[in-house]
C-alpha positions in Angstrom: 0.0 0.0 0.0 1.5 3.4 -1.0 1.2 6.0 1.7 2.4 9.4 0.9 0.9 11.2 3.9 2.8 12.9 6.6 1.4 13.9 10.0 2.1 17.5 10.9 3.8 17.5 14.2 1.6 18.4 17.2 2.3 22.0 18.1 2.6 24.1 21.1 1.5 27.7 21.1 3.2 29.6 18.3 4.7 26.6 16.6 4.5 26.4 12.8 2.8 23.5 11.0 5.8 22.6 8.9 6.4 19.6 6.6 9.3 18.6 4.5 7.7 17.6 1.3 4.8 18.8 -0.9 1.3 17.3 -0.3 -1.8 18.6 -2.0 -4.3 18.0 0.8 -4.2 19.4 4.3 -6.5 17.2 6.4 -7.6 18.6 9.8 -8.2 15.7 12.1 -9.6 15.7 15.7 -8.4 12.3 16.6 -5.9 13.7 19.1 -8.7 15.5 20.8 -11.5 12.9 20.7 -9.8 9.8 19.5 -11.5 7.3 21.9 -15.2 8.4 21.5 -16.8 5.5 19.7 -19.3 7.6 17.7 -16.4 9.4 16.0 -14.5 6.3 14.9 -16.2 6.0 11.5 -14.9 9.4 10.5 -11.4 8.6 11.5 -11.8 5.5 9.3 -12.8 7.9 6.5 -9.6 10.0 7.2 -7.5 6.8 7.0 -8.8 5.9 3.6 -8.2 9.5 2.4 -4.6 9.1 3.5 -4.4 5.8 1.7 -5.6 7.1 -1.7 -4.3 10.7 -1.7 -1.3 12.9 -0.9 -2.0 14.2 2.5 -0.6 16.2 5.5 -2.6 15.6 8.7 -3.0 18.6 11.1 -3.7 17.4 14.6 -4.0 20.0 17.3 -2.7 19.1 20.7 -5.1 19.3 23.7 -4.1 21.2 26.8 -4.5 19.3 30.1 -7.6 21.3 30.8 -9.2 20.7 27.3 -12.3 18.8 28.6 -13.2 21.6 31.0 -12.2 24.3 28.5 -14.4 22.8 25.7 -17.5 22.9 28.0 -16.7 26.5 29.0 -16.1 27.6 25.4 -19.4 26.0 24.4 -21.2 27.9 27.1 -19.8 31.2 25.9 -20.5 30.5 22.2 -24.1 29.4 22.9 -24.9 32.3 25.3 -23.2 35.3 23.6 -21.5 34.2 20.4 -18.2 34.8 22.1 -15.3 32.5 21.1 -12.6 31.4 23.6 -9.9 28.9 23.2 -11.2 25.5 24.5 -7.7 24.4 25.3 -5.8 23.5 22.2 -2.4 24.5 20.7 -2.3 27.4 18.2 -1.0 26.5 14.8 0.0 28.3 11.6 0.0 26.9 8.1 3.2 27.8 6.4 3.0 26.1 3.0 0.4 26.0 0.2 -2.1 23.3 -0.5 -4.7 22.6 -3.1 -7.4 21.8 -0.5 -8.0 22.2 3.2 -10.4 19.3 4.3 -12.0 19.3 7.7 -14.1 16.5 9.1 -16.1 17.3 12.2 -18.8 15.4 14.1 -20.7 18.4 15.6 -21.0 22.1 14.8 -19.2 22.9 18.2 -16.1 21.2 16.8 -15.6 24.1 14.4 -14.6 26.5 17.2 -11.2 25.0 17.2 -10.5 26.3 13.7 -10.1 29.9 15.0 -6.8 28.8 16.4 -5.4 27.5 13.2 -4.0 30.5 11.3 -3.7 31.1 7.5 -5.7 28.1 6.3 -7.7 30.2 4.0 -4.7 32.0 2.6 -2.6 28.9 2.1 -5.3 26.6 0.6 -6.7 27.1 -2.8 -10.1 25.7 -1.7 -11.6 24.5 1.5 -14.2 21.8 2.2 -15.9 21.0 5.6 -17.7 17.7 6.2 -20.1 18.3 9.0 -21.5 14.9 10.2 -24.4 15.8 12.5 -26.6 18.9 12.8 -30.3 18.6 13.5 -32.7 21.4 12.5 -33.7 22.2 16.1 -30.0 22.8 16.9 -29.5 25.4 14.2 -31.0 28.2 16.3 -28.4 27.7 19.0 -25.4 27.1 16.7 -25.1 30.6 15.1 -21.5 31.1 16.3 -20.4 27.7 14.9 -22.3 28.3 11.6 -20.5 31.6 11.2 -17.3 29.7 11.2 -18.8 27.1 8.8 -19.6 29.9 6.3 -15.9 30.5 5.8 -15.5 27.3 3.8 -15.8 27.2 0.1 -17.9 24.0 0.2 -19.9 22.4 3.0 -21.0 18.8 3.0 -23.7 17.6 5.3 -24.9 14.0 6.1 -28.3 15.1 7.5 -30.4 15.7 4.4 -33.2 17.5 6.3 -30.7 20.1 7.4 -29.4 21.1 4.0 -31.9 23.8 3.3 -31.9 25.6 6.7 -28.1 25.4 7.1 -27.7 26.7 3.5 -30.0 29.6 4.3 -28.2 30.3 7.6 -24.6 30.4 6.2 -25.5 32.0 2.8 -24.2 29.3 0.6 -25.5 26.0 -0.9 -24.6 23.0 1.1 -24.1 19.5 -0.5 -25.5 16.3 0.7 -23.4 13.1 0.8 -24.4 10.0 2.8 -22.2 8.2 5.3 -19.7 5.6 4.1 -17.8 2.5 5.3 -14.5 0.7 4.9 -16.1 -2.1 2.9 -12.8 -4.0 2.8 -12.9 -4.3 6.6 -16.6 -5.3 6.8 -17.0 -7.4 3.7 -17.6 -11.1 4.7 -15.4 -12.6 2.1 -14.4 -15.4 2.4 -17.7 -15.8 4.2 -17.4 -16.7 7.9 -20.0 -18.8 9.8 -22.8 -16.6 11.0 -22.9 -17.9 14.6 -24.6 -14.8 16.1 -28.4 -14.8 15.5 -29.1 -11.1 16.4 -26.7 -8.2 17.0 -27.6 -4.9 18.4 -25.4 -1.8 19.0 -26.2 1.5 20.6 -29.6 3.0 20.6 -32.4 0.5 20.6 -36.1 0.0 21.2 -36.6 -1.4 24.7 -39.7 -3.3 23.5 -37.8 -5.1 20.8 -34.9 -5.7 23.1 -37.2 -7.3 25.7 -38.6 -9.6 23.0 -35.1 -10.7 22.0 -34.1 -11.2 25.6 -37.0 -13.6 26.1 -35.8 -15.6 23.1 -32.3 -15.6 24.5 -33.4 -16.7 28.0 -35.2 -19.6 26.4 -32.0 -20.5 24.6 -33.6 -20.0 21.2 -31.1 -17.5 19.9 -27.6 -16.1 20.5 -28.2 -12.4 21.1 -25.3 -10.0 21.3 -26.1 -6.5 22.7 -24.7 -3.7 24.8 -24.7 -4.2 28.5 -22.5 -1.2 29.5 -23.4 2.5 28.9 -20.4 4.5 27.8 -19.1 6.5 24.8 -15.3 5.7 24.8 -13.2 2.8 23.7 -9.8 1.6 24.7 -8.3 1.2 21.2 -10.2 2.6 18.2 -8.7 0.2 15.6 -9.4 -2.8 17.8 -13.0 -1.6 18.4 -13.7 -1.3 14.7 -12.2 -4.7 14.1 -14.4 -6.2 16.8 -17.6 -4.5 15.4 -16.8 -5.7 11.9 -16.0 -9.2 13.1 -19.2 -9.5 15.0 -21.4 -7.9 12.3 -20.3 -10.2 9.5 -20.9 -13.2 11.8 -24.4 -12.1 12.6 -27.5 -13.4 10.8 -29.6 -10.3 11.8 -28.6 -6.8 12.7 -30.9 -4.2 14.3 -31.0 -0.7 12.7 -33.2 2.3 13.1 -33.2 6.0 12.1 -31.0 8.4 14.1 -32.2 9.1 17.6 -35.4 7.0 17.0 -35.6 6.5 20.8 -35.6 10.3 21.4 -37.7 12.1 18.8 -37.9 15.2 21.0 -34.3 16.0 20.1 -34.9 15.8 16.3 -38.2 17.6 15.9 -39.4 14.8 13.8 -36.5 14.9 11.4 -35.7 11.5 9.9 -32.0 10.7 9.2 -30.0 7.5 8.8 -26.4 7.0 10.1 -23.5 4.6 10.1 -25.4 1.5 11.4 -27.1 1.0 8.0 -23.7 1.1 6.2 -22.1 -1.3 8.7 -24.9 -3.8 8.4 -25.1 -3.7 4.6 -21.3 -4.0 4.1 -21.1 -7.0 6.4 -23.8 -8.9 4.6 -26.1 -9.3 7.6 -29.9 -9.0 7.3 -30.8 -5.6 8.6 -34.1 -5.5 10.6 -35.7 -2.3 11.9 -37.5 0.9 11.1 -37.0 1.8 7.5 -36.2 5.6 7.2 -39.0 7.1 5.0 -37.0 9.6 3.1 -36.0 10.1 -0.5 -32.3 10.0 0.3 -32.5 6.7 2.1 -34.5 5.1 -0.8 -31.8 6.4 -3.2 -28.9 5.1 -1.1 -30.5 1.7 -0.4 -32.6 1.1 -3.4 -32.4 -2.7 -3.7 -35.0 -5.1 -2.4 -34.9 -6.0 1.3 -32.0 -3.7 2.0 -33.8 -3.3 5.4 -36.5 -5.8 6.4 -39.0 -3.4 8.0 -39.9 -3.7 11.7 -41.6 -0.7 13.2 -39.6 0.9 16.0 -41.0 -0.3 19.4 -42.4 -3.5 17.9 -42.2 -6.8 19.9 -42.9 -8.9 16.8 -39.3 -9.6 16.0 -39.6 -13.3 16.9 -42.3 -13.9 14.3 -40.3 -11.9 11.7 -37.2 -14.0 12.3 -39.2 -17.2 12.1 -40.7 -16.1 8.8 -37.3 -15.2 7.3 -35.7 -18.4 8.6 -38.2 -20.4 6.5 -36.8 -18.9 3.3 -33.0 -19.5 3.1 -32.9 -18.4 -0.5 -34.3 -15.0 0.4 -31.8 -14.7 3.2 -28.9 -15.6 0.8 -30.1 -13.0 -1.8 -30.4 -10.3 0.9 -26.9 -10.8 2.2 -25.3 -11.0 -1.2 -27.1 -7.9 -2.5 -26.1 -5.9 0.7 -22.4 -6.8 0.3 -22.2 -6.2 -3.5 -24.1 -2.9 -3.4 -21.9 -1.7 -0.5 -18.7 -2.5 -2.4 -19.9 -0.7 -5.5 -21.5 2.3 -3.9 -20.8 2.9 -0.2 -17.1 2.6 0.4 -15.5 5.8 1.8 -13.5 6.1 -1.4 -16.6 7.0 -3.4 -17.3 9.8 -1.0 -13.7 11.1 -1.3 -14.0 10.9 -5.1 -17.1 13.1 -4.9 -15.3 15.6 -2.6 -12.5 15.9 -5.1 -15.1 16.5 -7.9 -16.7 19.3 -5.8 -13.3 20.8 -5.1 -12.2 20.6 -8.8 -9.3 18.2 -8.2 -8.4 15.1 -10.1 -8.2 11.7 -8.3 -4.8 10.2 -7.9 -4.0 6.7 -9.2 -4.3 5.2 -5.7 -8.0 6.1 -5.6 -8.6 4.3 -8.9 -6.6 1.3 -7.6 -8.9 1.0 -4.6 -12.0 1.3 -6.7 -10.7 -1.5 -9.0 -10.1 -3.7 -5.9 -13.6 -3.1 -4.7 -15.1 -3.9 -8.1 -13.1 -7.1 -8.3 -14.3 -8.1 -4.8 -17.9 -7.3 -5.7 -17.6 -9.7 -8.7 -16.1 -12.4 -6.5 -18.9 -12.1 -4.0 -21.5 -12.2 -6.8 -20.0 -15.5 -8.0 -19.4 -17.0 -4.5 -21.2 -20.4 -4.2 -24.4 -20.3 -2.3 -24.2 -21.6 1.3 -26.7 -23.3 3.4 -25.4 -22.0 6.7 -28.5 -19.8 7.3 -30.8 -22.8 7.3 -28.5 -24.9 9.4 -28.0 -22.1 11.9 -31.7 -21.5 12.1 -32.4 -25.1 12.7 -29.8 -25.3 15.5 -30.8 -22.1 17.2 -34.5 -22.1 16.7 -35.8 -25.7 16.9 -39.5 -26.1 16.2 -41.6 -26.4 19.3 
């Protein structure tokens, strides 16, 4: 694998962000600030693939010892009076020219750190910000952050329902791009045994969870689910490996729209996040509430991409029983999920679109990854049909 990226040294106040060779992309990463928060790991995965397929310098601000407290204080000032204070990061200066400054942030509040990186607009021919999560009800209280967002030449959002109001707020048209996934990590090829019947991560319907627990207590299924509340991991690479390993060994995978368990925070806005991409790429059968939006139907437009189960339903046992009676349908669902993900939802396709928006040509490494994905998709399409779904169902769910 050819890697031409260089990490810009972490800086103390006043230090310069200097590198020795010419790269065309300056990538701003928050991994040194928030590296162990599990909900940010997919975006670091995106950054890693960008570094694999492009010529990149990575800018990583150093947190001060008081950063956690400083961030909360800075958020309070920004929300209450549109006043910006340093949350506790090193100041940095950009001292060479780049074709693009690319910033990936999870929340609008992450943008306040950019005030302490000097000359990025002067040194970069164009700038693109990928903002992963902003709900319409939050826009009213995010004016300070959105003022910073307006400084970028191009803004990419993952919440489709926020495109119009954010565009109106910052005075420029935002672009929608869906989430992505490292399909080479999640693809179940060669296909492992699916020894987990149902896998659930993160937010869930308690009614559905109770129904699955009853099946697990009766030894009818092997149900893997969260038992600890927390938002940090010990090792981000190991965590993603664990998630991918479990997902591609699961027969069924629970998915639901973003914050389905807390609609009061979304104002009724329907969005879909990384769980759908993880499930599809791993070839599991996704079960849950199907997001009723044009953007979801476009991204997952093949049959049975998600087998619909209303959020809060206790009927999952009957649904699993119905699906287990049709191994051919299960095989088709799994194969379609993997193939479509390899051809459409790898992070490399999102990066190619970012380059198009910025007016930059892709490098050969990007085309090489796309070729590998295309070849893998063909291999999955022609992989012999297995009967492990039927055998697993017979072993886990014997007829009564």
